[in-house]
N, C-alpha and C positions, 0 to 999 in steps of 0.2 A: 504493500500500500504506500502510495506517495505521501510524504508528510505534508500536512496542510500548514499554511501560514498561521502564526500564533494568533489566538483570539478570533479566528475566522468563525468558529461556531461557539455557542454557549449552551449551558443546560437549558432545557425547554422551559420557557416562562410558565408559571403556574396556571395562568388564565388562558394559555394557548396550547395546553396539553391535549392529547387525544388518546384513544384506546390503542396503545402500541401492540398489545397482544392480538387484538382483532385485525390490525393491519398486517402483522406478521403472518397470521393464519391465512389472510386473503392473498398475500403475495407469494406464499410458499408454493414453489413449483412453477410460478409464472416468470421468474427472473433467475438467471444464473446465480448460484450461491445462496438463493433465498431459503434453503433448507438449514442454514446455519443460524446461530443465535443473532438477534438483532439488537443493535445499540442505536438509539435515536438521540440526535442533538439538533439544535436549532441554529439557523443562520440569523444573527441578530441585527443585521444592517438594514433590512428592508423596512418600509413604512406602510405597506399595503398588504399584498398577498403574503401569506406565511409560508416559509420555506424551511425544510428540515433535511438533515443528512441521515440517510439510512445506511448504517455501517454493518455489513455482514462479515467483515474481516478481509477476505481476499477480494470481495466485490462491494463497491460503495455506490449508492445511488442518491438521487435528490427527489424529495416529494414536495410538490407545490399544491397549495389549496387557497381559496379566497380568504379575505380577512373575516374576522368575527362580526356578527351583527348583520342587519339588512344592507344590501348593496344595490347600487344603481343597475337598472336593467341593461343587459348586454356588456356590463363591465366585469372585470375579473373572470373572464370566460375561459375556464380550464379546457373545455372541448376545443375551442378555437386554438389555444396555445398548443395543445397536443397535436391537432391537425397540422399546424405549421411545422412544428419541430419533428414530427414523424416523417416529414417529406424533405424539408429544406436542407437538412444536414448533408444530403447527397451532393448538393451543389455549392453550399455555403459553409466553409470550414468552421467559422466561429459559432455556428448554431449547434448546441448540444442536442443529441438525439433523444426524443421521447419514446419510451418503450411501451407504456400502457396507460389507459385512461380508465378511471373508476367513476361512474356517474351515480352510483348508489350512495345517496347522502346519509343513509342509515349507518354507514360504517364509521365515519368520523364527523358527521354533521354537515358535510359539504362534498361536492365533487373534488377529485384530486387526480393528478397524474404523476408518473414516476419517470424521471429522465436521467440521462448520463451525468456523472459527476465530472466536472472540469477542475483543473488545478492551476493556480496562478495568483496574481495580485489584482485586487479591486482597489482602485485609487479613489479616495474620498478627500477629506479635508487636510490630510497630511501626506506629503509625498513620501513614498517608501525610500528608506535610506539608500538602497542600491541604485535607485533611479536618480535620486538627488545628487549622487556622486558623479553622475555622468554629465559632461558639459552640455550635451544636446539631448538629455533624457526626456525632458518635458516636451520639446519640439517633436521628437520621434513618437512619443505617445500620442500627442494631438494629431499628428499626420496619419498615424496608423488608424486612429478612430475615424477620421474623415474618409480615408481610403476604404475602410470597411463599410461605411455607409454608402459610398458610391458603388461599391461592388454589389451590395444588397439590391440597390435600385436598378442594377443592370441585369438581374436574374430573369430568366424566362419562366414566369410563374405558371404559364399554361403548361409547359413541359413538366413542371413539378406537380401537376395535378391540383393547383390552387386557383384555378380560374373562376371558381364559384365562391370565392372568399368574400366578395362584396360587390357593390355597384360603384365603379369609379366615377360615373357621370354624377355631377352635383356633390361630389365628396366634400369639398370645402364648405359649401353652404350648409350641409348636414352637420359638419363639425361645429360651425359657429352656433347653429340653433341647438344642437345637442348639448354643447357645453353650457349654453345659457339655461337650458332646462335643468341640467344638473345643479347649476348655481342656485336656481330658484328653490330646489329641494334641500340644498345643503347649507345655505347661508344662515349664520347665527344672528345677523343684523343686516340692515340695509346699507349698501355701499354705493353711493352715486357714481363713483369712478367705474365700477363694474358695468353699470347701465350705459355710461358714456362709451366705454370701449366696445360693448356689444353693438351699439348703434353704428359706431365707426366701422367695425368689421362688416356688418350687414350692408353698409353703403359702399364698401370698397372691395367687394368680392372679385377675385381674379378669375379669368376664364379657365375652363377645364384644361388640364395639361395632359401630356402623354402619361398614362397611369403606370404605376409600379407597385410591387409589394412594399408596403409601408410598415415599419416597425411600430411606430406611434408612441414610443417612449425611449428614443435613442439618446442616451446620456453617458457621460463618463462613468458614473457609478453603476450603470447597468451593464458594464463591460468588464472583461478580465484580460490581463496581459501576462505574458510569460515572465516569470520571476527574474530571469536573467536577461530579458530583452524587452524594453518598453515599446519597441517597434513591432512586436509580434502580438497581434490581437488574438487571444486564445478563445474567447467566448463572448457572445452577446446574449443577455438574459432578458426575461420579461416580455413575452410575445402575446400576452392575453388580449391585447387590443389590436393586433395586426390585421389590417384590411388591405384591399386594393384601392389605391387612391393617388393623390398628388404627392410625389416624393418630397417636394420642397417643404411640406409640413414637418417632415423629420429634420430637415436642416434648420427650420425655425425653432424646433424644440431644442436642438443642440445649442443654438445660439442663446436661447433663453437661460440656460444654466451655465453658460460659459462666462469666464471672467477675463476682462482686459486688465492689464497691470495698473492703469490709472482709474479704474472704477472706484466710486466712493463706497464707504462701508455698508450703506444700506443695500446696494446692489449685490454686494458679496454675501449678504446675510442669508439668501435663499439658495445659494449655489452649493452643490455637494463637492466641488473640486477644491484643490489646495488654495488657501486664502490669498497668498501673495501672487499667484499666477506667474511667477518668475520663469521665463524661458518658454512658456507655452505660446503657440501661435495666437495672434489676436483674433477677434471675431471676423474682422475683414479678411485676414489670411485664411481662416477656416472657409469662408465663402469662396474666396479665390481658388483654393485648392480643390474644393468640391466641384466647382465649375470646370476646372481643368481636367480632373479625373473622370467626371461623369459626362462632360460635353453638354450639360443642360444650361438653359438660360436662367440666370439667377437675378436678373435686373429688378424683379419685384419682391425680393426677399424681405423687405421691411414689413410687408403685410403679415408674412408668416412668423416673423419675430413677435409682433404684437399678439397674434393668435396664440403663440406659444406661451407668452406671459399670462394671457387671459386663462388659458387652460391650466397653468400651474396654480393660479389663484383658486380655481374651482377644486382642483385636486386637494390642495391644502385645506380648503373648507370642508371637503368630504371627510378627510381624516380627522379634522378638529371636531366636527359635529359628532363623530362616533365617540370621541373622548367625552364631550359634554353630556352625551346621553348615557354614559356608563357602559358602552358596548366594548370598550377596551380600557384597561387601566394603565397602559403604557404612558408614563409621565413625560416621555419625549414629546408628546402631542399636546401638552397642556398650553403651551404658549403660541400655538400656530395661528390663533386668531389675529394677533398683531402682524404676523407674517403675511396673512391674506391681505390685509390693508396695504402693506408695503408693496407687495407684488401688483396689486390693483393700481396703485398710484404710479408705479413704474410703467405699466401698460398704457395708462392714460397719457402719461408724459410722452412716451414714444409715439403713440398715435397722433398726438397734437403736433 
């Protein structure tokens, strides 16, 4: 078994436990090595779907399920994620393979799927020491991430059997109205900035573009890199919202969470990447490299950046409202209400 980075997994949080014996019995005989004793640990870094390590000794897998409590329709879609990952791994090396889907909610209280375990480093707010020691480590990491996105958008989704994954026509309009609907359900208070941004997005919709398979949450912390090489993208995770649609929405999401070295502190507050951004490509360089590698027109990227910020505000509100309603006791989510206001203000300023 390959050793994992320190603190990558934690003991399962008390309120996020499941019947491990029932899962072990269900999986027995369905996966190589599943006749051996099972040790379950939790990946502690996520803020939405719950992810667990299933360790059988010689064979290690990952189980993913939706978050606790009520969830928005068509979100946290385990069947969709399994459908993508059970096919795309054949053509896209960073996609972990999904082996099986269980839609029987009686087992752990929700659908789940089991996928391949990948090993490497997930970069969040602190640059790994080995990467930081390299003079070009941050740049190589950023460029590998952009190249992986361009490669994803160049896949032949029809050949992979994913042609029925969604309706590309009108994708962006549905995104705008869909996120507004989620905001209306998740908001803890009225925020005029969110209403202004919604109106601006609705009034400035871009024309439909050549469709692609869209990840829909492509960020630095949803990716994994080789421990000895920041230029090697080992894995891309979190495919539960992947549709067919406008690929620039993925680029807009990436820009939303990206930090420029001269960004003020409030912009850095909602980014999961290292705070100082030293050595990373700038947002402008990210866009330039994507255009070069993908060959796509990025002249209207400002719209997608605003949409990305709006979307982040809604996602944060959805997480925060679960905490307010007592559906999760994870104290990381207690202060997200202020962050929702901050992101909404950033979106309104960018739109203006």
